[in-house]
C-alpha positions as CSV (number, residue, x, y, z in Angstrom):
1,M,4.4,-28.0,26.7
2,G,6.2,-28.6,23.5
3,W,6.7,-32.3,24.0
4,S,5.2,-34.4,21.3
5,E,5.5,-38.2,20.9
6,K,3.6,-38.3,17.6
7,G,5.6,-36.8,14.7
8,S,8.4,-35.6,17.0
9,S,12.0,-35.0,16.1
10,P,14.7,-37.4,17.3
11,S,15.3,-35.1,20.2
12,G,11.7,-35.5,21.4
13,W,10.6,-31.9,20.5
14,S,7.9,-31.5,17.8
15,S,8.8,-29.9,14.5
16,W,6.1,-27.3,15.2
17,D,8.0,-26.1,18.3
18,S,11.2,-25.8,16.4
19,T,9.8,-23.9,13.5
20,H,7.2,-21.7,15.1
21,G,8.7,-20.5,18.3
22,G,7.3,-23.2,20.6
23,T,8.4,-23.4,24.2
24,F,11.7,-21.7,23.8
25,G,10.6,-19.0,21.2
26,G,12.2,-18.7,17.9
27,A,12.9,-16.0,15.3
28,S,9.3,-16.0,14.2
29,E,7.9,-15.2,17.7
30,A,7.9,-11.6,18.6
31,P,9.2,-10.7,22.1
32,R,6.5,-10.4,24.8
33,P,6.0,-7.2,26.9
34,H,7.2,-7.1,30.4
35,S,4.9,-6.5,33.3
36,R,6.3,-4.6,36.2
37,G,9.9,-5.1,34.9
38,K,9.6,-8.8,34.2
39,R,8.7,-10.5,30.9
40,S,5.6,-12.7,31.1
41,A,5.7,-15.7,28.9
42,G,2.7,-17.7,27.9
43,K,0.2,-14.9,27.8
44,N,-1.5,-13.6,24.6
45,Y,-1.0,-9.9,24.3
46,G,-2.7,-9.6,20.9
47,P,-1.3,-7.9,17.9
48,V,1.7,-5.6,18.0
49,P,0.5,-2.0,18.2
50,T,0.5,-0.3,14.9
51,A,3.1,2.4,14.5
52,I,1.6,5.9,14.0
53,R,3.5,8.5,12.0
54,D,2.9,12.2,12.8
55,A,4.3,14.8,10.3
56,A,4.6,17.3,13.2
57,I,7.3,15.3,14.9
58,N,10.8,16.7,14.3
59,P,12.9,14.4,12.1
60,V,15.7,14.4,14.8
61,M,13.3,12.4,16.9
62,L,13.1,9.7,14.2
63,K,16.9,9.7,14.1
64,A,17.1,9.2,17.9
65,G,14.9,6.1,17.5
66,S,17.2,4.8,14.8
67,I,20.3,5.4,16.9
68,A,18.7,3.7,19.9
69,E,17.7,0.6,17.8
70,H,21.3,0.4,16.5
71,R,22.8,0.5,20.0
72,A,20.2,-1.6,21.9
73,E,21.3,-4.7,23.7
74,P,19.6,-8.1,23.3
75,H,18.2,-7.9,26.8
76,S,17.5,-5.2,29.4
77,T,20.6,-3.8,31.2
78,R,18.3,-1.7,33.5
79,L,19.9,1.4,32.0
80,C,17.0,2.5,29.8
81,W,17.2,6.3,30.6
82,R,21.0,6.3,30.0
83,Y,20.5,4.7,26.5
84,V,17.7,7.0,25.6
85,K,19.7,10.1,26.8
86,E,22.7,9.0,24.6
87,A,20.4,8.5,21.6
88,L,18.8,11.9,22.1
89,V,22.2,13.6,22.4
90,A,23.7,11.7,19.4
91,S,20.7,12.6,17.2
92,G,20.8,16.3,18.1
93,S,17.3,16.1,19.8
94,V,18.9,17.7,22.9
95,D,21.9,20.0,23.1
96,S,23.3,18.6,26.3
97,Y,23.2,15.4,28.3
98,P,20.0,15.3,30.5
99,Q,20.8,15.3,34.2
100,S,17.7,13.6,35.8
101,T,18.5,10.3,37.5
102,F,15.3,8.4,37.2
103,A,13.5,7.4,34.0
104,K,10.2,8.6,35.4
105,Q,11.6,12.1,35.6
106,A,12.5,12.2,31.9
107,G,9.3,13.9,30.7
108,S,9.4,16.9,33.0
109,E,13.1,17.5,32.3
110,L,12.6,17.2,28.5
111,V,9.7,19.7,28.6
112,N,11.4,22.2,31.0
113,K,14.9,22.2,29.7
114,Y,14.8,21.0,26.1
115,G,11.6,22.3,24.5
116,F,9.8,19.0,24.2
117,V,6.0,18.9,24.4
118,K,3.8,16.4,26.0
119,L,1.7,14.7,23.3
120,P,-2.0,14.3,23.7
121,V,-2.1,10.5,23.8
122,R,-3.5,8.4,26.6
123,S,-1.4,5.2,26.1
124,A,2.0,4.2,24.9
125,A,0.4,2.1,22.1
126,R,-0.9,5.4,20.6
127,A,2.4,7.3,20.8
128,P,3.7,8.3,17.4
129,I,7.0,7.2,16.0
130,G,9.8,9.3,17.4
131,S,8.3,10.0,20.7
132,V,9.9,9.4,24.1
133,I,7.5,7.4,26.3
134,V,7.8,7.7,30.0
135,Y,6.4,5.2,32.6
136,G,6.2,5.6,36.4
137,G,5.7,3.1,39.2
138,A,7.2,2.4,42.6
139,G,10.7,2.2,41.3
140,P,12.7,4.4,39.0
141,G,10.3,4.0,36.1
142,H,11.1,3.2,32.5
143,V,11.6,5.3,29.4
144,E,11.7,4.2,25.7
145,L,11.6,5.6,22.2
146,R,8.8,4.6,19.8
147,T,10.0,3.3,16.5
148,S,8.3,1.8,13.5
149,A,9.4,-1.6,14.7
150,G,8.2,-1.1,18.3
151,Y,9.8,0.3,21.5
152,V,13.5,0.7,22.2
153,S,15.7,1.9,25.1
154,D,18.5,-0.3,26.3
155,Y,16.8,-3.2,24.5
156,R,14.1,-3.7,21.8
157,C,10.5,-4.9,22.4
158,A,7.5,-5.1,20.1
159,W,5.1,-4.0,22.9
160,P,5.1,-1.1,25.3
161,S,6.0,-1.5,28.9
162,G,3.5,-2.8,31.4
163,L,4.4,0.0,33.9
164,P,2.0,2.9,34.5
165,F,2.0,5.3,31.5
166,I,3.0,8.9,32.4
167,G,3.2,10.4,28.9
168,A,4.7,10.6,25.5
169,Y,7.0,13.6,24.7
170,A,8.6,14.9,21.5
171,R,10.2,17.8,19.8
172,V,7.7,19.0,17.2
173,E,8.0,21.2,14.1
174,K,4.5,22.6,14.4
175,P,3.3,22.5,18.0
176,T,-0.2,23.7,17.0
177,L,-0.8,20.5,14.9
178,V,0.0,18.2,17.8
179,A,-1.7,20.3,20.5
180,S,-4.9,20.6,18.4
181,T,-5.3,16.9,17.9
182,N,-8.6,16.2,19.5
183,N,-9.2,12.6,18.8
184,P,-10.8,10.8,21.8
185,G,-9.2,7.5,20.6
186,L,-5.7,8.7,21.4
């Protein structure tokens, strides 16, 4: 894969591979989603999910996403919940550092202690910008913030996690607008 004798560069790799991502991926190739904590190369995941903006989401949530993007590492450090907690505190989305240990516990703690609401969406791809997305699974789970560019926690990704979706949570300005959303496509 990527080797080309006809029209190849002196190193043996085709110019297509070096300019369009090819075997090693380049700047023009978006990162692939991970499945069960591991990135899967070579699969077609389709287009990047379109970012949805909801006017009811409190602006501090957008700030949290921006802070998380700025602080994200190039690759996972397996500290997703720590990075999201720090972004939430720094943005003013929460007034104290959340105490739950596992990422999959994030949603219930945010609702019970910080006034977040669970949004009426059925998948991470439909979560609005500024929401905290929580995933479960056999291990500690995963948590990330939805931004206009994709999904961010301790690292950035264009696609949502492949782990089981628990829910999307956010602080909202007008809870009745979010709760009354009755769109079956969400």
